[in-house]
C-alpha positions as CSV (number, residue, x, y, z in Angstrom):
1,F,0.0,0.0,0.0
2,L,1.1,3.5,-0.8
3,I,-0.5,6.0,1.6
4,G,-1.0,9.6,0.4
5,C,-0.3,11.5,3.6
6,S,-0.8,15.2,3.7
7,G,0.1,15.5,7.4
8,G,-3.5,16.4,8.2
9,M,-5.6,14.7,10.9
10,D,-7.3,12.2,8.6
11,S,-4.2,11.0,6.8
12,M,-2.1,10.8,10.0
13,L,-4.7,8.6,11.6
14,L,-4.8,6.4,8.4
15,L,-1.0,6.2,8.5
16,H,-1.0,5.0,12.1
17,L,-3.8,2.5,11.5
18,L,-2.3,0.9,8.5
19,S,1.2,0.8,10.0
20,F,-0.4,-1.2,12.9
21,L,-2.6,-3.5,10.7
22,C,-0.2,-4.0,7.8
23,P,3.4,-3.7,9.1
24,E,6.1,-3.9,6.4
25,K,3.4,-3.6,3.7
26,V,2.9,0.1,3.7
27,R,4.8,3.1,2.4
28,A,3.8,6.8,2.6
29,I,4.2,9.7,0.2
30,Y,3.9,13.4,1.1
31,I,3.2,15.7,-1.8
32,D,4.6,19.2,-1.3
33,H,2.6,21.5,-3.6
34,Q,4.9,24.4,-2.5
35,L,1.8,26.7,-2.3
36,Q,2.3,27.6,1.4
37,S,5.4,28.6,3.3
38,P,5.2,25.8,6.0
39,S,4.7,23.0,3.5
40,A,8.2,21.7,3.8
41,T,7.8,21.7,7.6
42,W,4.6,19.6,7.2
43,G,6.6,17.2,5.1
44,E,9.2,16.9,7.9
45,L,6.4,16.0,10.4
46,V,5.2,13.2,8.1
47,Q,8.7,12.0,7.6
48,T,9.5,12.0,11.3
49,T,6.2,10.2,12.1
50,C,6.9,7.6,9.4
51,H,10.4,7.0,10.8
52,S,8.9,6.4,14.3
53,L,6.5,3.8,12.8
54,N,9.1,2.1,10.6
55,V,7.2,3.2,7.5
56,P,9.3,4.1,4.4
57,C,8.4,7.7,3.3
58,V,8.8,9.7,0.1
59,L,8.7,13.5,0.0
60,Q,7.9,14.8,-3.5
61,K,7.7,18.4,-4.6
62,V,5.4,19.3,-7.4
63,S,4.7,22.5,-9.4
64,V,1.0,23.5,-9.6
65,A,0.0,25.0,-13.0
66,E,-2.1,28.2,-13.2
67,G,-5.8,28.1,-13.4
68,N,-8.3,26.5,-11.0
69,L,-5.9,26.0,-8.0
70,E,-7.9,23.1,-6.5
71,N,-8.1,21.2,-9.7
72,Q,-4.5,21.9,-10.8
73,A,-3.2,20.8,-7.3
74,R,-5.2,17.6,-7.5
75,L,-3.8,16.9,-11.0
76,A,-0.2,17.5,-9.9
77,R,-0.7,15.3,-6.9
78,Y,-2.1,12.3,-8.9
79,Q,0.8,12.7,-11.4
80,A,3.2,12.4,-8.5
81,Y,1.4,9.4,-7.1
82,M,1.6,7.6,-10.5
83,Q,5.4,8.3,-10.6
84,H,5.9,6.5,-7.3
85,L,3.3,3.7,-7.4
86,D,4.9,0.2,-7.8
87,A,3.3,-2.5,-9.9
88,N,0.3,-4.0,-8.1
89,E,0.5,-1.4,-5.4
90,V,-2.7,0.2,-4.1
91,L,-2.9,3.9,-3.4
92,V,-4.6,4.5,-0.1
93,L,-6.3,7.9,0.6
94,A,-7.8,9.3,3.8
95,H,-11.1,10.7,2.4
96,Q,-13.8,10.4,5.1
97,Q,-17.6,10.8,5.2
98,Q,-17.8,14.6,5.3
99,D,-15.4,14.7,2.3
100,Q,-17.8,12.5,0.4
101,A,-20.9,14.5,1.3
102,E,-19.1,17.8,0.4
103,T,-18.2,16.3,-3.0
104,V,-21.8,15.3,-3.7
105,L,-23.1,18.7,-2.8
106,L,-20.5,20.6,-4.9
107,R,-21.1,18.4,-7.9
108,L,-24.9,18.8,-7.5
109,L,-24.4,22.6,-7.5
110,S,-22.4,22.3,-10.7
111,G,-25.2,20.4,-12.5
112,A,-23.6,16.9,-12.4
113,G,-25.5,13.8,-13.5
114,V,-25.3,10.2,-12.2
115,H,-21.6,9.8,-12.7
116,G,-20.7,13.0,-10.8
117,L,-23.1,12.3,-8.0
118,A,-21.7,8.9,-7.5
119,A,-18.7,10.8,-6.1
120,M,-15.9,8.7,-4.6
121,Q,-15.8,5.0,-4.3
122,A,-14.3,3.1,-1.3
123,I,-12.5,0.8,-3.8
124,D,-11.9,2.6,-7.1
125,V,-10.4,0.4,-9.7
126,R,-9.1,2.4,-12.7
127,E,-7.2,1.5,-15.8
128,D,-3.9,2.8,-14.4
129,L,-4.3,2.4,-10.7
130,T,-6.5,1.2,-7.8
131,I,-7.5,3.6,-5.0
132,W,-8.7,2.4,-1.6
133,R,-10.5,4.8,0.8
134,P,-11.0,2.9,4.0
135,L,-12.3,5.9,6.0
136,L,-15.0,6.9,3.6
137,D,-17.8,5.8,5.9
138,V,-16.2,7.2,9.0
139,S,-17.4,10.5,10.4
140,R,-15.0,13.4,11.2
141,E,-16.2,13.3,14.8
142,Q,-15.0,9.7,15.2
143,I,-11.7,10.5,13.5
144,C,-11.2,13.4,16.0
145,Q,-11.9,11.0,18.9
146,W,-9.4,8.5,17.6
147,C,-6.7,11.1,17.1
148,A,-7.2,12.5,20.6
149,A,-7.1,9.0,22.1
150,L,-3.8,8.2,20.2
151,K,-2.4,11.7,20.9
152,L,-1.4,12.2,17.3
153,D,0.5,15.2,16.0
154,Y,-1.0,16.5,12.7
155,V,-1.0,19.6,10.5
156,Q,-3.7,22.2,10.5
157,D,-3.7,23.6,6.9
158,P,-5.2,27.2,7.0
159,S,-6.4,26.8,3.4
160,N,-9.0,24.4,4.7
161,Q,-10.7,27.4,6.3
162,D,-10.1,29.8,3.3
163,V,-13.7,30.3,2.0
164,H,-12.2,31.6,-1.3
165,Y,-12.1,27.9,-2.3
166,D,-15.4,26.2,-3.0
167,R,-14.8,23.2,-0.7
168,A,-13.7,25.3,2.2
169,W,-16.8,27.6,1.6
170,S,-19.0,24.5,1.7
171,R,-17.4,23.3,4.9
172,E,-17.3,26.6,6.8
173,I,-20.4,28.4,5.5
174,L,-22.9,26.0,4.0
175,W,-22.4,23.0,6.2
176,P,-23.4,24.5,9.6
177,V,-26.6,25.9,8.1
178,L,-27.7,22.7,6.5
179,Q,-26.7,20.5,9.5
180,Q,-28.6,22.7,11.9
181,R,-31.8,22.1,9.9
182,F,-31.0,18.5,8.9
183,P,-28.9,16.9,11.7
184,K,-28.5,13.6,9.7
185,M,-27.7,15.3,6.4
186,Q,-24.2,14.0,6.2
187,Q,-25.3,10.3,6.3
188,A,-28.2,11.0,3.9
189,V,-26.0,12.7,1.3
190,T,-23.4,10.0,1.4
191,R,-26.2,7.4,1.0
192,T,-27.2,9.3,-2.1
193,A,-23.7,8.8,-3.4
194,S,-24.0,5.0,-2.8
195,L,-27.3,4.9,-4.6
196,M,-25.8,6.8,-7.5
197,Q,-22.9,4.3,-7.7
198,D,-25.5,1.5,-8.1
199,A,-27.3,3.6,-10.8
200,E,-24.0,4.3,-12.6
201,K,-23.2,0.5,-12.8
202,I,-26.7,-0.3,-14.1
203,L,-26.4,2.5,-16.7
204,A,-23.0,1.2,-17.8
205,E,-24.6,-2.3,-18.3
206,V,-27.4,-0.8,-20.4
207,L,-25.0,1.3,-22.4
208,A,-22.9,-1.7,-23.2
209,Q,-26.0,-3.6,-24.4
210,D,-27.1,-0.7,-26.5
211,L,-23.7,-0.2,-28.1
212,A,-23.5,-3.9,-29.0
213,A,-26.9,-3.6,-30.6
214,C,-26.3,-0.3,-32.4
215,G,-22.7,-0.5,-33.6
216,T,-19.1,-0.3,-32.6
217,N,-16.7,2.2,-31.0
218,S,-16.1,3.7,-34.5
219,Q,-19.6,3.8,-36.0
220,L,-23.3,3.7,-35.1
221,N,-26.2,2.3,-37.0
222,L,-28.7,5.2,-36.8
223,I,-31.7,3.0,-37.7
224,Q,-30.9,0.8,-34.7
225,L,-30.2,3.9,-32.6
226,Q,-33.7,5.3,-33.3
227,Q,-35.3,2.1,-32.0
228,L,-34.2,3.2,-28.5
229,S,-36.0,5.6,-26.2
230,L,-34.8,9.2,-26.4
231,S,-33.2,9.0,-23.0
232,R,-31.2,5.9,-24.1
233,Q,-30.3,7.6,-27.4
234,R,-28.9,10.6,-25.6
235,Q,-26.9,8.5,-23.1
236,L,-25.5,6.2,-25.8
237,L,-24.6,9.0,-28.1
238,S,-22.9,10.9,-25.3
239,A,-20.9,7.9,-24.2
240,W,-20.0,7.0,-27.8
241,M,-18.7,10.5,-28.6
242,K,-16.5,10.4,-25.5
243,G,-15.0,7.2,-26.7
């Protein structure tokens, strides 16, 4: 396992748990985006913690391109992960339940469909890597309790409270308002993600059947396509054009 460790509370807890459960089978990587002055110091904390746990650690600096800072930082981070992942190694990330719920809400506000609302999967198998998110159903409150009980040192990134960024705005401004009205909102929104993941899998099965009936990856039989309902025509045509 290769653990993506930012030094924050969630990832430091994950580092401790996996070093205990899977000794000698885990490595850690800290990605230094070089966007904040203490980022190198955060990396030193991760490295020191890994040393105390006998976990090999990689510190990797990346350059973040101009544009949407959140998206560009994520892209640079995943490129660095790919550089260091060994064959058959699983990337382990510390996304937790509130992260999942925030993702669903932000994608809903951007007009996402089934695929976007499916959000993050606990086990995400892709063509080039597999991602495991073991804390995805764990609440932030539970993580706080564990960290306090274990007396863990971790980083407090000020950008997580900078409401200039959509996710921080969602967490700091929108979240308290919604949760006051709907106390079980977090569990409900994450349940929506789970339902959308099922719907996404069903849609993929239907699309595969429709493509087999209507053509190939390079051409479509329009006569066969018109035999489908308009909704299935739209979904098939969209998926076919994307390749």
